[in-house]
N, C-alpha and C positions, 0 to 999 in steps of 0.2 A: 119682403125680406130676402136676404141674400142666403143662398144655400150652397154649401160645398160638399161634395160627395168625395171621399177619398177610397178608392178602390184597388185592391189587390190585382196586378196586370195578368189576369187569365179569363178566359171567355165566360167560364163558369161562375166568376165572382162579379162581372160586369152585368151579365143577364137579369139577375135579381133586382137590381136597383133601378132598372130602367123604367118600369111603370110608375114607382114612387117619384122618381124625378120627372117624368112626365105630368104627372098629378100636380106637383109643386108647380111647374111652369106652366101648366094650363091655368092655374089659379092666380097667376100673375107674378109669381116670385120669379127672381133671378136665379139660374142654376148652373153650376160648373161641375165637372168631374175632374179631378186630379188623377192623373195616372202615367204610366211609363210612357216616354216618346214613341217607343215602338208598339205600344197597344192602343194609341189615339184612336185607330180606324174602329175599334170595337165601340168606342163612344160616339164618334161622329156618325157612323153608319146607322146609329139608333136615333139620329136627330138630336143630340145633345151637344153641348159645348163643352170641348176637351181642354184641359190644362196641363200640358206636359209638363212633367216634373222629373228631376233627376237627369244625369248623364246616361247614355245608351249603356254603358258597361254595367251601371248599377242594376241589378235584378234581371240581367240579360238572359241567365239560364233558365228563369222562371218564364219570362216571355216567349222563349224559344218553343215551349210546350204547344203555344197556340199553332204554330205552323209546322211542327215536326213531329207527326204521330209516332215515329219510331222511338222518340223518348219516352213514351208510356210504358215501356218494359221497365223503366226504372222506378216506376211508384209501387209503393206496398201499402200495407195496412198499419204502419207505425203510427197513424193519428187516429185509428178507428178506436172508438170507447166503448167498452162493455160495461155498463153499470152494475150488472149482475155479478161480475168478477172484479173485485176491486184489489186484487192480489198485487197488481204492478202499476198501481196509479202513480206512484212516486216517480219512477223512471219516465212515465208518460208525461207526467207535467215538466219535467226538465226538457223532455224532447219538444214538448210544446212551446216552452219558453224560447228555446232556441229558433223555432219557427217563427215565432212572433218578433224575434230579434233580426230577421231579413229585413224588414222594411225600416229599420232605424236610420240608415243611410240616406234616407229621404227627407229626414226631418228638417235640416236646414232649409232646403227649398220649401217644403210646406210653411214653415214659419214666415219665411219671407213672402210668400204669396198671400198668407192671410193677414199679415200685418199690412200689406199694401191694398188688398181687395176688401178686406174687413167684414168678412161673412157673419151673419147672425147666427147661424146654425151650421156645425159641420157634422154630417152623418157619415160614419166610417165603417168600412168593412172589418170584421172582428179579427182580420190579420193585420190591420193597418193602425196598430195603437199609437204611433206617433201622431196621428192626426188628432187625437186627444189632447196631446201635449201642445200641438200648434193652436188649437181652439183655446187652451188655458192662456197661452201667451197673448193672443190677439183679442181675448175677453168674450169669445163666441161661445154658445151653449153647443153642446156636443152630445150625440147619441151613437151607440153601436149598433149596427145593423147586421143581423144574421142572415145566413144563406143555407143554414142547416141546424141540426141541434145545438145547443150550447155546451158543448164539450169543455170549451174553456172556463165558463162560469162554473161548471160542475167540478172540475178538477180544481179550480183555485179554491173553492169551499172546501173541499178535502184537505188541501194543503193548509189552510188556515187553521182549520181544526186540528191538524196533526201538530203543526208548529206551537200552537198555543197549550196543546196537552203536554207537550214536554218543556215548555218554556225556553224555547228557541230564541236565539238571538236575531236581530234584523238580517244581519250578513248571512245567515243561514238559509233565509228565504230566497228561492231561485229567481223570485221577481225583482229583488235587489239589484242583482247582476243585468237583468233586463232593462230595469228603468233608470238606474243611477247615471249612467252616462247621457241619457236623454233630458234629465231633468236639471243636473248640475249647472250646466251652461246658462240656464234661464232663471237660475235662483229660485226654483221650484222644490217643494217638499211632495213626497210621494202621498198619493190619496188613491183609494180604491176606484174611483171614478175614472181616474187616467188610465187604468187598466181594462174596466168593464163598462164604462160609459155613464153619463148622469142618468140616462134610462136606455132601454135596449128596444129596437123594433124587431119582433120575432115574427117570420112568415110560416112557422111550422103550426100544424093543427094542434090544439090543446091536448089531445091525447097523444101527442108525441113529444111535448116538451118535457124537460129534464126538471126535478124538483129543485130549483135554484132560487134563493131568497134575494132577488133583485127587482127593481123596478121595469116592468116590461109592458110593452103596449103591443097586442096582436095585430097582424095585418095579413089579409087575404093574399097570397102569392098568385099574382096574375101572370100568366104564362108568356114570356118573351123568349124566343129562341133564335133571334136574330133575323135578319132580313134577307129576302132573295126573291127573285122572279119566279112565280109558281107556274108550274107546267098546267096546261089545260086539265089534264087528266085527274089532277087532285082535286078538282071542284066538281067532277062527275060522280054520281052515285055507282058504286061499283056493282057488277053483275052478281059477285059472290063475296061473301064476307072478306073484307080488307084487313089484313094483319100487318101490323108494323114492328118491325124488329130495328132496335136502336141502341147504340153503344154509347150514347151521350157526348158531351162536348168536353168533359173533364179528363177524360182519357183513361181512367181505370177500368171502366168497361171493356174496353178493347182488349183486355188480358182474359177475357171469359174463355176463349177457345183454347188458348195456351194451358189455362189452369184447370180446365175441366177435362182437357185432353180429347174434345170432340171438336173436329175442324169446322170452320164456317161452311165448306161444302156438304158436310154431312148435315148440319142444320138446315140449310136450304133444301137438300133433298127431301129431309123428313117433312118439313112443312109444306113443299110442293105436292106431296102425295095427297094431301087433304084438299077438299074442295074449297080453297081459299085463294085469294090474291095476297101474295107476300110482297110487302114493300120494304126493303131492308136498306137503311141508311147507313152506308159502311165507307171505310176507307179504300184507296186503290189497290192495297195488298189483297184484301178480302174480295173485291170485284173481279180482279184478275186470276184469282184461285178458282173460279167457275168456268170451266171450259165451254159448257153449252149451258145457257141459262134457260129454265124450263119456261113455257109459254105463260104460266100464271105467276111469275116471279119478275119484280122490277129491281134493280140494283141501282141505286142511286147516290151520289156523293153526299149531299145533303138538302135537306127540305125542313124548314122550321116546323116544329112539331104541332105548333099552335094553327098552323095551316094544314097539315096533313091529319092530324088525329080526328077531327071532326067527322070524318067518312070511314074511320076504322071502328072494327068490332072488338078488336083486341090489340095489346101492345106486349111486346117482350122487350124486356130491358134489365140493367143490372142493379137496380134499386137507387139511381141518383135523384136528387132533389128536383131538377129541372123536369125531367121526363114526369116523375109523381105529380108535379103540379099541372103540367099539361094535362095528363090523363084525368085527373081528378075533375079539372075545369070542363073538359068534355064527355066525362061521365064514361070513360073507356075501361072495361075489365082489364086487369093487369096480370101478367105472368113474370115473375121476378126471380132472378138468380142473383143474388146480393154478391157484390164484389167489393169486399171490405176497404173502406177507405176513411169514412167519417161516420157516418150512422145508418149505413144501407139497411141494416136488419131491422132496425127500428121502423123503417119506412115499409120494408117487407111484412113485418109483424103486424103493422097498422092495418094495411091493406088486406091481410088474410083475416083479421080479427074482425074487420068491418065486413067481411064477406064480398069483397071488391075484387079478389083475386087469388091466386096461388103462387106458392113459393116452391121453387126446386133449389135446394142447396147446390154449390158448385161442385162438391164431392159426389152429388148424386144425379148431376146433370148428363143425360145420355139422349141422343136422338129420340130414342123410343119414350123416355120420359116426357120430353118436350112435346111429342106428337100427341101423346095421352092426355097431358096436361091442357094443351091449346085445345083439343077436341071438346074436353069436359068444360073448358072456359066458354067455348062457343055455343054448346049446346044446353047448358043449365041456366036458366033464366034468373037463378038467384045471385049470379054474378053481375047480371044488368041490375039487378035491384040493389045490390050492394054498392055498385058504382055510384046510382042515383042518390043513395044515403050519404055517400062520402063527398058527393057534389052538393048536397043541401049543407052540410056541416061547413063546407068551403065558402058557400055563399052567405052564411050567418057570421062570417068573420068579416071585421070591417075592411072595406076596399082601400087601397091607397088614397083616394079622393077622399074618403071619411077621415083618414088620418091628418088631412091638411090642416084643419082648424085645431086638432089636438097638438100638432107640432108647433103651429103658431102660438098657442097657449104655453107650451113648455119652454119654448125658446124664450119668450118675454119673461119667463120666471126664473130662467136659468143664466141667461147672458149676463156679463159683468159690464 
């Protein structure tokens, strides 16, 4: 069958789809990935065929985040969802609908491509709602693919309950403004599956999934963190415990030092005092802030975590989904300071509750707290045991290859 992936043009959105796209391709299916013209390299460098859609000015401000780390200072916690505090969900849902509207401008190009290529299945990033519309126009089955918790599904459920309880009219639903302009030109009526998929592929562990009444299939998130030429030292067994410090590819983690008030230099100094080897994958600004690099510290621009973590004894990071998946896959104990963007506290809580790591909130993050937490993480065997338990949970979840026959069956059932 022919499978089209539609992906939001950001590194942290492309990486999660790669193992599933590979699995489908390896099973003999034709795979294409629709993406912004200036993000094509993210796809082709992963060995997949890219379909550049839209003009360069469309979503250009989003694409720029992939190459300009200075823009990360503009990211905030506006999309972070705390399901225990539901007081502001209405405003958050309105903000979410505005974010979902960003991709609407690509719809005509998506429709043109799906009409010509005629995919059997469209798998779309949860930010790429127009892909569901294009699938309906072309007769393809369509599935939403998550890269984190289903904040959108949870907020939509709250919204529907609230609208029904007060007998609201359709025009009062924020989804009306989001969807009407996409549906009317093609003579379509709104259905929930055009917002939430005919089914959803969820890469999150069951203990982290939100209670949303939607058709889901779980998938093990195989770590893909990009490609690179791997330096020889990465494959060597370190003489002392190797610790990875990473701030992720999404950008929000890079605000840790500013938000906590602890500089990168202070973090490096604190960790370097321990009998460890620190490998910090950070940007040029952080690397240049260290006048004299300690002998037990390596400052590198980027090494894919699925290459680095197999030789690490601990990882320090901000709670991002990509680092979490790689850490679980390689049984690495985790020290997390959540930087709120989507669902980072859920990851941190799951890791802590599983005994696989420790959490230091950003308002309590100090060089001393980091040093003590890391020492405990390395010396207490229970964290290794917890990491092994998380790994077993991960292994029990169906792999992308296991999902291929499931997707074949669902596609045959849903395509028109």
